[in-house]
C-alpha positions in Angstrom: 19.5 9.9 1.2 15.7 9.3 1.7 14.6 5.9 3.1 11.3 4.6 3.3 9.7 2.3 5.9 6.9 -0.1 5.0 5.5 -2.9 6.8 4.9 -5.7 4.6 6.3 -9.2 3.5 9.2 -9.8 1.0 9.2 -12.8 -1.3 12.1 -13.3 -3.6 11.2 -14.0 -7.3 14.6 -14.1 -8.5 18.2 -13.1 -8.2 17.4 -9.5 -8.5 13.6 -9.1 -8.3 11.1 -9.4 -5.2 7.7 -9.1 -4.6 6.4 -6.9 -1.7 2.9 -7.6 -0.1 1.4 -4.8 1.9 -1.7 -5.9 3.7 -4.7 -3.4 3.5 -6.2 -1.8 6.6 -9.4 -3.2 8.1 -12.7 -1.9 9.2 -14.0 -2.9 12.5 -17.5 -3.8 11.5 -18.7 -5.2 14.8 -17.7 -2.2 16.7 -18.8 0.4 14.2 -22.3 -1.5 14.1 -22.3 -1.2 18.0 -21.3 2.6 17.7 -24.3 3.3 15.3 -26.7 1.5 17.6 -25.8 3.4 20.6 -25.5 6.8 19.1 -28.7 6.3 17.2 -26.9 6.3 13.7 -25.0 9.1 14.4 -21.5 6.8 13.8 -22.8 6.0 10.5 -21.0 8.5 8.4 -17.8 7.8 9.9 -18.5 4.3 9.4 -19.2 4.8 5.8 -16.2 7.1 5.4 -13.7 4.6 6.6 -15.1 2.0 4.2 -14.4 4.3 1.3 -10.7 5.0 2.3 -9.8 1.6 3.4 -7.5 0.1 1.4 -7.2 -3.5 0.0 -4.1 -5.6 -0.3 -1.3 -4.3 -2.3 1.1 -6.4 -4.5 4.5 -4.6 -5.6 7.2 -5.9 -7.8 10.6 -4.2 -7.2 13.7 -5.2 -9.6 17.1 -4.0 -10.0 18.5 -4.1 -13.7 22.1 -4.6 -14.7 22.8 -0.7 -14.6 21.7 -0.4 -11.2 18.3 1.1 -11.9 15.4 0.4 -9.6 12.1 -0.5 -11.2 8.8 -0.4 -9.3 6.1 -2.2 -11.1 7.9 -1.9 -14.6 8.4 1.9 -14.0 11.7 3.6 -13.4 12.0 4.4 -9.8 15.8 5.2 -9.4 17.7 6.5 -10.6 15.1 9.4 -11.7 14.4 9.7 -15.6 16.2 12.4 -17.6 14.3 15.5 -17.6 14.3 16.9 -21.3 14.3 20.9 -21.6 
């Protein structure tokens, strides 16, 4: 069995449904500005790369149907969908 660890806030939406709020990563702009000034701009590529890959807040809806299937954002998550040959 696989388990996942996610840090976030869980809000119930119904008896078999909840919303998972995962906070995004934040870029320390003041620190990066100071480092860019002190290194005469050598830190700018690192700053720009961090801004490009930083993720915003995400909301996910998890639900369990009457057959025990787990749905994640309206896509079946468990049990996996049947594979047709």
